[in-house]
N, C-alpha and C positions, 0 to 999 in steps of 0.2 A: 443120451449121453450127458453126463455132468460136465459143466464148464470148469476147466482147471483154473485155479487162481492161487496166489501166494497167500497162505494162511496167515492172518495177522497175529502178531505176538501179544498185542495188547488190545483190550476191548475198545479203547478209544479209536482204534484204527478200523474197527469193523463197521461196514456200511451195507452189507447185503444180508439177506436172510440166511443164506448158506453159511456165512461167516459167524453169525450169531449161533447157529445150530452147532457148528464145529467147536465153538469155544467152551462148551460144557453143557451137560444136561442134568446132572444129579442135583436134585433139590429135595428138601423136606416136603412132605405132603400135608399141607394145611388147606382144607377146603373152605368154601364160602361160609359154611355154618359154624366153623370154629371161631370166626370173627363176628358172628351175628349175635345181637341181643334180641331174644325171642320172647314174644308174649303169645297169649292165645285167648280166643273168645269162643265160648261154647266148645272147648276142647279142640279147637282148630288152631294150630300154631301158625304164626306169621312173624316175619322179621320186622322188628321195629327200626333197627339201624344196623349197619355193618361198620365196624370201627376202621376198616380199610379206607372208607371214604374220608375219615379224619386225616389220613396220611396221604391222600391222593396228590397233593401238591409236591410233597417230598418224593413220592414215587416217580412222578413225572420228571422231576429235576434229575433223577438218577437214570432215567430212560434215555435210550439212544434211538435215533431214527434209522430204520432198516428199509431199504428199497427192495421191492419185490419184482421179480421178472414176470412177464406175461403168463408163463406157465404156472408160476407160484400163485398168481392172482386167481387163475382158473382152478387150481387145486384147493385153495383155502377159502375162496369166496363163500360167504354165508356159513362157514364152518370154523369158528374160532377154537372149538375143542380139538379139531385135527391139528391146528397150528400149535396149540398148547401142548399136545402130546408130542409133537415133533421137537419142540423147543425144550420142554421140561420133563418129558417122559411121563406125563400125567395130564389128563384132561381137566384136572381140578382148577387150573389157573386161567381158564378161558374167560371167566368173569373179570379177572385183572387185566387181561389184554383189552377187553371191551372198555372197561372203565378208564384205562390210561389213554384210550383213543376217543374218549367222549361218546361212547356208544352204549346203548342200553340193552340191546338184544342182538341175536344172530341176524335178524333182518337188516340191521344197520351195517353189518360186516360185508359190504359190497366190494371194498378195496379198490374203489375207482381211482383214487389218487396214487395207488401203488406204493404207498409209504405207511409205515406203522411205527409208533413209538413203543419200544419193547425194553424190558429189563433183561440184561444179560443173565444167564442162569445162575452164576455165582453171586451176583448182586441180589437177585431174587431170593436165593437161599438165605443170605445174610439178613436182608431187610425184613423179610416175612417172619423170620425167627425172632428178630428184635421186636417187631410190632407185637407178635403173639406173646412173647415173654413179658412185655410191659403192660399188656392189656388183659391177659388171661384171668387175673384175679377179679377185675371189674366185670368182665363178661360173665364169669362164673357167679359172682354175687348177684348180678342183675337177673340172670336166667334162673338161678336157684330161688331168689325171693319172689319172682313173678310166677314161677311154677307153683310155689306154695300158696300164694295169694289166689291164683286161679283155682286150685284144688279146693280151697276153703269156700270160694264163691260158688262153685258147683255144688258142694255139699249144702251150703246155706240155701241155695235155690231149690235143691231137691227137698229139703226139710219144709220149705214154705209151700211146696206143691203137695206135700204129704206122701211122697213116693219113697221116703227113707224109712 
């Protein structure tokens, strides 16, 4: 049975996970790769950097601490994708939950202290759109120029080996 509580009217008054969830879920869907600068070696792509990391301090300053019940700890332990889906109706933001809480992988997501720094869904929608809109040209240019360079290097290497 769900615990009854007075729904806060403002996000500043939210302090439990249930209250964060109730305050809204609809967000634009920007996954990790949309913010990634990608290179490749021998046609194996890898992320050089993710521009979200450049904004991590700002994101953390906009975050609010949510307290988890023992049942919520058991439900979401080692499963930030499940929490992301519950909060934002997509698993795509699990990496953001991890980064905001100084974690690198799901193995770090033990939730021992029963507290998480989270972005309210409306705040996430706004800030992620602003970051994407300000960085999309730089990301596109980087990824586009590096994919061309990599293709030329592969062709040059193939010519040297006599396979072209």
